[in-house]
N, C-alpha and C positions, 0 to 999 in steps of 0.2 A: 743385671742378671749375669750368671756365670756362663762362660763359653765352654763348649765341649772340647775336650782334648783331641788332638790328632793322633791316631794310632798307627797309620801307615800311609805311605805315598807310593803309588805303583804306576808304571808306564802301561799304556794301552798296547795291545799286541796286534801287529799287522796281520790281516788274513783276507780271505775272499769268501763271498757267499753268493747265493742266487746263481746267476749264469756267469759269474766271474766279476762281480762288483768288488772293487778294492775298498777296504774299510779298516778301521781300528776297533778292535774288541776291547772295550774298557772294563767290562764286567762279564764274567761267565766263561772265559776261555779255559778255565779249569774249575772243577767243582768247589775247591776251597776259596775261589774268588767270586762266589755268589754272595749277595747280601740280602738275605731273607727280608721281604718277600720278592725282591727283584732277582730274576734269573739271568738276565743279560742286558748289556748296554752296548750297542754298536754305534759308532760315529763314522759317517761317510762325508768326505769333502774333497772334491776335485773339479778342476776346470778342463780336464782331459777327458773327452767323451769315451775313450777306450777304457777308462776306469769304471764307467757306470752305465753305458748305453744299453748293455744286454739286460740290465734290470733283474727283476725277480719274477720269472715266469710262474704259471700256476703251481701251487704247492699247498699241502695240507697243514693244519694245526689242530691240536686238541689239548684242553686242560689248562689254558692260561689266557691272559690278555696281551695284546700288542698295542703299544702307543708309538706312533710314528710322527715325528715333529720335523717339518721342513723349514730350515732356516733360510736357504736360498735355493731357487730352482722351481721345478714343476714336475710332479709325478702323479700318475693315475692309478687308482685302486679299482679292481673289479673282483667280485666273488660269486660263488655258485648260488647265492641267495638273490642275485640280481642287483645288489648294491653297486653303485659306481661313485667313487669319490675323486674330486679334482683337487689334488693337494698342491697349493701354491705357497710361496714364501710366507712364513709365519703361521701356516695352518697345521692342524693336527688331525690324524686319523686315530680313532679309538675303536679297537676291534676286540670283542669278547668272543674268543674261539669256542669256549664251552665244549660241547660234545663233539664238535667238528665243523671246520670250515675249509673250503678250498678257495684260495684267492691269488691274485697276482698284483704286483706293484711295478709299474713300468715308467721309466723316465719319458717325459713329453718334451724333451729338448735334445737337440743334436750337437749343441756346443754351449759353452758357458759354465758357470759354477753351479754344481749341485751339492748342497750341504745340508746335513740333518742328522737325526738320531732315530734309532728304533730301540724301544725298551720292551723287554719281556717281563710281565708282572704276573706272578703266580696267582692261582685261584685256590681257595680252600677246597678240601675234598668234597664238601657238600654242594659246591657250585660247579664242579668240573664237567658235569654231564648235562647242564642246562642248555637250552637252545642258544645257538650263536646269534650275535647281533653286532651291528656296526653303526658308528656315528662319525660324521665328517664335521669338524669344527673349524670354520674359516678364521683367518687371522683377526678379523674384526670382532670376533666373539671372545678372544683371549683377553682376560683381565690384565691390565697394565697399570703400574704405578711408576711415576717419574722420580728419579733420584737426582742429586745435584750434578750440574755440568754435563748432562747427557747420559747419565746412568739410568737404569730402569730395572724393574722386575716384571717379567711376563709370567703370570701364574697359570700353568696348564692344568693342574689338579690340586685339590686341597684348599686349605684356609690358612692365611697368614694374618695374625693380629697386626693392624696397621693404624697408628694414631687413633682416631675416634671411629674409624670405619674399616672393619676387617676386609681383607681381600679374599674373594671367593673365586676359585677357578671353575671353568666350565666343564672340565673333564668328569666322566662318570667314575665315581670312587666306590669301590667295593667296601662295605662296612667292616669286613674282616681285615683288610690291609690298610685302609685309609691313606692312600698314597698322597704325598706332597711332591709335586714336580714343578720346577720353575727355572726359567732362563733369566739369569741375573748378570747385569753389567755394572761394574763399579769403575769410576774414572780415577786417574792418578791422584793419590793422596786421599782417596775416599774409602769408606767402608760402610757395610750394613750388617746388622745382626738379625738373623732370621730365627724366630722362635720355632723350636721343634718339640713336639710332645715327648714326654719322658718315655712313652711306650715305643717310640720309633727308633730305628737305625737310620743313619744318614751318611751320605758321601757327596762330594762335589767332583764333577769332571770339568777340567779346565780346557776350553777350546779356543780362546783368544787371549793374547797378552800373557801376563805372568801374575800369579797369585801369591800373596804373602801367607806362608803357612809354617808355623813352628820355627820361626826365625830364619827361614830360607825362602827363596823364590822358586815357585813351582811353574814349570813351563807348560804350554799347551800340550795336550796329549797324555795327561796324567790324571789319575784319580786320587783324591784326598779322602781318607776314611776317618770317621770320628767315633769316639767312645760313647758309652751310654750315659755318662754323667754330665750334667750341665743343661742349661735351659736354651741356649742359642748356638747356632753355627755362625761363626765370625767370618765374614768375607771381605777381604781387603786387597787392593792392588799392591804388588810388591814395589818397594822403593825403586825408582828409576824406570818403571814400566810406563813408557810414554803413552800407550793406548789403554792403560788400566788393565782390567781383567774381566773376562766373561766366562761364566761357568753354568753348567747344568746341575741343579740341586735335585737329588733323589732322596726321599725319606719315606719310610713306611713301617707299618706295624708287622713284626714277624708272625708267620703262621705257625712256626715250630712243628711242622708236619714232615713226614718222610717224603723224599722226592725220588721218583723214578723217571728218568728221561731217556728217550731215544730220538735224537734229532728234533723234529717239530712236535713231538708228543711228550707232554709232561704230566705224569700221573703220580700216584702214591705207592704203587706196588708194581713189581715186574709182571704180574699177571694182567694188570690193567694195560700195561704197555703192549703185551702180546695181543690183547683183545683189540687195541687200537690198530695194530698192524693188520690183524685179520679183517677188521671193519674196512680199512682203507683198501686192502686187496680185493675185498668182496663188493666194493662200491657202495657201502652203507655208512661210512664214517660221517658223512655230512648229509645223510638222508633225513 
């Protein structure tokens, strides 16, 4: 099968969010760096409590989904619906904000490594005002396939054809966007080819080791974007990468709809954003 060509390689941008959590914004720091249907990809990783301890106190969302994946550490979710999630290493929080949700995400550790990702996944216009809901997916429910010499695929959402038994992720996938999200590790000298539907856009975020991409080694903290032509995304460790490479794969079907965004509100028109602001001010955003 043919591999998709690499179109660009970009560094993630340091920033802060929440109450001062230091992170790298790999997608969405500028409007031209969105990849429809994904609005944002944040990566956080630190063993310094000052970088994360303040967490993400109560804040609103409307019009999209958030997917939070904890690689290392411990974080708690609470929201106005009464949901409470205990996110531990390897676990996923899948939250459909819909018409509105107010939630918090707070670290449950005072020291040690906290590492993970938050993905903002757009909703089609027809689904933006549906009731919010939440799902906590523990590490034991994440589909995993072993690769040679300690490599692996952890499938958070979507389907990957795999030998005689397709891998199916536990994440809730909107049929309009059909997201494919996976944590993939390849060891030195190894590679894996991941089939991606022709309808989908795709990128990789490198967060450990070095990835071989277009004849160069891509260091951790960079995204690798792929073109639309080709059947697979080729993932290989760069020559000399002693620990191989570990990446987060994002692929999804574009919505091709207009986007109007103001902070945590993502709608289709400025008028809808103004309504979201009024609803939040009046206390009915998440009613």
